[in-house]
N, C-alpha and C positions, 0 to 999 in steps of 0.2 A: 457369333459364337464366342463367348468369353471363357478364358481359362485362367487358373491361378497357380502360382508357385509360392510355396510357403517356406520361410527361412526360420530356423530354430537354433537354440543353443541347448542341446539335450544333455541331461544329467543322468545320474544313476537312480533317480527317484521316479519310478514309473508314473505315479499319480500326478506329480507336478508336471511331467512332460505331457501327459494326456490332457490335462487341464489347459496347458498352453496351446496344444494342437487344436483342441475344440474351439478355443477363442479365435484362432486364425481361420479355421474352417468356417466358422459362423460369419466372419468378415468376408470371406470369399463368396459365400452364398448371398450375403447382403448386397454385394457389388454385382451380382448377377452371373457369376461363373457357373457354367454347366459342369465343369470338372476342376477339381483342385488336387494338387500333388504335394505330398509331404516329403521331407528329405529322408535319406538313408538313416537308419537307426533312430527314427523320430521318437520312439517310445522309451528307448533305453540306450545309454552309453555307459557301460560299467567301469568301475574303478580298475578292473583288470580285464584283459582281453578275453579271458575265459569265463567271465561272469555270465555271458549270454547263455551258456549251457544251463545254468541254474534257473533262469527265468524263461527258457524256451517253452513254447506251447505246442500241444498236439495240433495237427492240421485240422482246422475246422472248429476249434473251441478254445476259449481262453480270454483273459481280460483285454488284451490288446485287440484281438480279432472282434470281440463283442463291441468294443469301443468304435471301431471303424464301421461296423454294420449299423450300429445304433445312430451314430453321428450322420452317416449318409442318409439314413431314413428320416431323421429328425429335420435335417436341413434341406432334404430333397436335392442332393448334389452327389455326383460321382466323385469318388475319392480314390486316388492312387496312394496306397499306404506305404510309401517309402520302402523300407524293409522291416520285416518282422522275423525274429528268430524262431523257427519251427523245428521241432524234434525231427531227426532224420535217420541217423545211423546207429548201429550197435556200439560204435566206439564213443558215443556221446557227442559227436560233433552235430552242428545244427545246419539248417539251410537258411541262407539270407534271402527270404521270400518277399518279393514285391507283390502285394495283394491289391487287387482292384475291386471296388464295391460299387454297385449300381445305386441310383438314387432311391431305390426301394429297400436298400439294405442287403440285397442278395449279392453274393460274391460272383464277380464276372470272370476273374482270372487269377492265376498264380504264376509268377515267373521267378525261378531261382537264379540268382546271380551266377553267371558263368565264369567270368574272369576274376580270380581272387588276388588280393593285393599283398603279394609276397615280395617286398622290396626294402632296400635300404635307401632312404630318400637322399639323392645327391645334394651335397652342400649342407647337410644337416645330420644331427645325431639320431634322427627319427628313424625307427625301423618297425616294420610290420610283417607279420606272418599270419595272414588271415586264414590260410588253409589249416592251421593248427587246430582251429575250432569250428571251421565252416566247410561244408561239403559243396563242391561246385555243381551248378546246374548243368544241364545238357541241351535243353530245348529252347530255341528262340520262341517268342510269343508275340503275335499280333492279334488284337481284339477289336471288335466293333464297339464304338462308343458314340455318344451324341456329337462329338467333335470330329468324327471320322475314324478311320482305321488307325489304331494306336499301337506302335511298336514299343515294347518294354525293354529297358536296359537299366543298369545300376552302376554309377560311379566309374570304377576302373574299366568297365566295359567300353567306355567311350574312346579308349585308346586303340580299339580294334575295329577298324572300318569295315572289315569283312563281315562282322556281325550285323552292322547296319545295312550292308548290301543285302544280306539275307532277309532282314526285316522289310527292306524296300521291295524285294522280289515277291515277298508274301503280301504286298499291297499296302504297306504302311504309308500313311499320309501325314502322320505326326509321330514324333518320338517323345518319350518321357524318360528322364535320366536322374532319379533321386541320387544325391551324392553327399559325401563328407570328405571333401578334398583337403589335402594337406596345404599349409600356407606356401611353402616353397614351390610345389608343383602347380598350385593355383595361380600364383603370380606369373609363372612362366607359361602355362599352357591352357588354363581353364577356358577362357573365352575363345581362344584359337581353335581348340578341339570341338567345342560345341558348335561354333559357327560353321566349321568345316563339315561336320556330320550333317548339318541342315542343308548346306549349299550343295554338297555332292549328291544328295538324294532328293533335292527339291521337296523337303519335308519341314514342317514346323517342328519346334522343339521346346519342351518345357523342362527346366532344370532347377528343381528346388534343392537347397543346400543347407548344410550345417554351417554355423558361423561362430567364431569367438573362442574363448577359453572355457573348456569344459571342466567338470568337477574331477575328472580323472587326470587332469593336467595336459590333455591333448588340446591343440589349437587347430581350428579348421578355418577355411578361407572365405566361405560365404559367396557373395555376388550371385545370388539366384537370378536366373534370367528366363525370359520367354522370347524366342527367336522365330522369325518367319522363314518361309521356304527359300527366300533370297539371301538369307544370312543377316537380315536387319534385326537388331536388338529392339524389341517392342517395349520391353519393361525389364527393369533390373533393380535389385536391392543390394548395393555394394557391401553394406555393413548393417549390423543390428538384426533384430528379429522382426518378423512381420509377414505381410502378404502382398504380392504384386499381381495385378490383373491386367490382361491384355485381350484385345479382340483378334480372333483368328480369321483371316481372309481366305476362306475356302475357294471362292470363285477366282481370286487372284492366283492361288496356287494352281488351279486347274488350267487357267490361261497360260501361266508360265510354263507348265509342263507341255502344253500344246505348241506354244511358239518356240520353246527352247527344249526340244525333246532329247536331252542328253541321256535320260534313262533308257531310251530306245536305241541309243548308239553304242551301248556296251558290246564289246567284241570278245572280251576274255571269257572263255567257256566257264560256266558256273558262277559268274559274277553278275 
């Protein structure tokens, strides 16, 4: 079972971004991936943090959602659509929705990012207040896919291991974490956090990311990865844009969980 992680440098031009995403998704399908994951904000990264309100789509219809459905159907591949800004609340804020489409173009799931990035980045002048324009989600999601039960998370979510424990308890065998990490936090924590979430839950993990200098002046870290249940990095793209593909060893994961049953040894109530 092959999976793909796609790395992009998204701009404020939706058409250009969708064209790039289609190119990478086609390559993932050509290499035999059953499922490909796009990064957070794959279709739009505005010049201003509030621009996503203007381009937000109603749930179930719109240019970005149509693109995901049509591309999945055309290339016969499951697609994790990073995040898409969907209209949500009366105050104009949007949901950062991770949308999953089946290979027939039908939508399989929606997960709204739960943990919002309201931080002043240490050692940097960079500051973010995601909650000013985004409404947090409430419900963890695990879905059935051709690569197994897939737990959905987005970027800042990865700093909260309790979310991944919930996904694990709900049966997750793989995680996907579309991201747009800052450079300072990426250098310090990106690989460590991803491998930790995989290791402690004996789950594979797909982490597509944004990379490089964007048209709004923001710089993101990149280093998209595919990681196995034992924390081994199977494939990575440290810099640039493109697609990395790796084979997932489901039998190896099952054997590891049988021989090393740490998930069954949890003793803290609720974890």
